[in-house]
N, C-alpha and C positions, 0 to 999 in steps of 0.2 A: 603698422607693419605692411598692410596691403598698399598703402600709399608709397612706401619706399620701394616695394617691388615694382609697382607701376612706373615710378620714375626711372628705375633701372632699365625696364623694358623699353621705355620711350627713348632713353638715352642711347641704348644699343641700336634702336631702329634708325636714328638720325646720325649717321656718320660713324657708328662704332661697330660696323659689321665685321671688321677685320680683327676685332679683339677676341681673344679666347679666354679660357679659364686657367690662366697661368698664375701659379704661385710666385710671388716676388722673390722668394728665397731660392727658387729652382734655377735661376739663371743669373749670371753676373753681367749680362749684356743689357744695360739700362736703356740703351737706345731702341732695342727691339721689344722691350717689355712694356705693354700698354699700361700696366699699373704704375710704372714710374712716370709715364707721360700724363696719365689722368688718374689721380688718386681716388677721385669720386667714383669713377667707373669700377676700379679695382675693389673698392669697399662694397659696392653693390653685388659684384660677383661673389665675393666671399660670403656675404649675407645670404645670397640665393643658395649657395652650396649648403650652408647651415640649415636653411629652411627645408631643403630637400632631404637632408639627413634626418631632421626632426620629423618630417612627414613620414618617411620610411619607418622610423622607430615607432611612431604613433600607430601606423597601420599594422605593424608587426605585433605591437602590444594589444591592439584591439582584437586582432584575429586570435591571439592566445587567450585573452579573457573571454571572448565569445565562445571558444571551444570549451573552456572550463565551465562556463555558465550552462551551455547546452548539456554537458555531461551531468552537471548537478541537477538540472531539471529532470533529466531522464531517470536519475537515481531516485529523486523525490517521487516522481510518478510511479516508479516501480514499487517503492515502499508503500505508497498509498494503495496501490492495487493489491498488494500482498496482505493488507490488513483484513482479517476475518475473525470475528468472534461473535458468539451469540449465547444467550442464556435466557431460558424461558421456563415458565411454570404452568401447571395445569389450568388454574383459574385464579380469580381474585375475589371470590364470593365471601360475603360476610359469614354465611352459614356453611357448614361442611356439606359438600356435595360429592357424590361418588360416581365413578365411571366404570361400568361393568356390573356384574359379570355378563358375558355374552356367550353364545353357542359357537361363535367363530372368532378367529384372531381379528383384533381391531387396532388400527393405527391410533395411538394416543394423541389427542388434539391439545397440545400445549398452546394456550391462547395468550397467557400473560407474558409480555416481553420485558425483560430487564434491559437487555442490550441486543442489538442486531447490527453489528458493525459490518458493513459490506452488503447488507440485505440478502444474505445467502440462505437465511431460514425463512420459510413461508408459513405464515399463520393460517393460510387457506388450505394448504396441503399437509402441514406438519412435517415437511421434508426439509432437511438441510442438504443443499447442493454445494459440493466443494468447488469454490471458484478457481482454485489453482492446485496443481499437483504439489503434494508436500506431506509432511507428518503433522497430524492433528491430534489434539488431546480431546477426548470425549468422556463425558461423565453423565450418569443417570442415577437419580434417586427416586424411589417409589415409597408410598406409604398408604396404609388403609387402617380403618378402625371399625370394621364390621364385627359386631358382637352377635354371632349366630351359632350357638352350640349344636343346633340341629343340622345346619348346613355350613360346615367349616370352610369358608371361602378364604383363599390365600391371596396375598399381594405378590404379584410377579409381573415380569416384563422381559422383553428381549430387545437387545440393541442390534439393529439390522443395517447392513451395508450392501447395497445392490441386491437385495433379496436374500442375503445370507446372514445368519446370526453370528456375530462376533463376540457377544457376551450375553449371558443369561443371568437374570436376577430372580432366583427363587426364594420364597420365604414361606415355610410351612406354618400353618395355623398353630399358634402357641396357646398357652393358658390365658393370656390377656388378649383383649380385643385389638390391640395395636400391633401392626406388623410393618416392617420397613426393610429396605435393602438398597445398597449402593454399589456401583461399579465405576471404576475410572480406568480407561485404557488409552494407549497411544497407538494410532493406526496410520498407515500410509495410504493416502487417497490420491486418486487421479482427478484432474479437473473434470467436473461433470458427475462424479460419483455421488450417489444419494444415500443419505443416512436417515433412518426413522426409528422410532421406538414403538414396538408392538405390544399390545396387551393380549396375552394368550387366552384362549377360550377358558371360561370358568374362573378367571382371576378378576380382581377388583382393586381400584385405587381410589382414595378419597383426598379431597383437598379443600382449602379455604384461603383466605388472605394471608395465612401463615406460610403458604408456599412449601408444603411438604414434598411435593412431586416436582422435580426439576430436570431439565435436559440442557446440558451446557457443552460447548465445543469452541475451540480456537486453534488457529494455525500456529504451530511451533516454528517451522521453517519450511521454505519451499524446496522442491527438488527439480524445478524447471532447469533445463540446460541453458 
């Protein structure tokens, strides 16, 4: 194809300067129509026209596909950035270990990680930081098995968002040594909001590799504009 185009250009350069892009069917004057005088030159002109049309169509199609691809990549990146889910447990010890009681409120150190999609939960600080503004599902389960009739210690915890309690998990000491409580809430968080679970003073929780104490959260949908 390039060879044909080159021949056309050479042919036009040597003695064909007066020829135009005239369609043979557009005139009945065969004497003034170069296509009737030189059929080879006319064929080259028609082919060049078709090549130009094909190039324009290709460029138009390429720009359209490039635009669609760019939008698709942006949507995929936005979806990946929106992923946020974590689920952690107190520990993974073979034997039952307890956390508490203390004289002051303590942040519960959930160390065993089931999943931390988006790395928004920190095992160093035990804080979940909302990566994006949106509605989140948060769930906390606590458990203890302290058998002390002289000092009835209860299992309890508070779900805290930016220093304010949004849910309380109280469990009064019953007749058996085991106590547990669970709460599940949907809350609207802004990007950067921090969520922790506090152990109130005087409370205790106990756990082992059965993972009785868990803290879970995930993004339901974003509210970014």
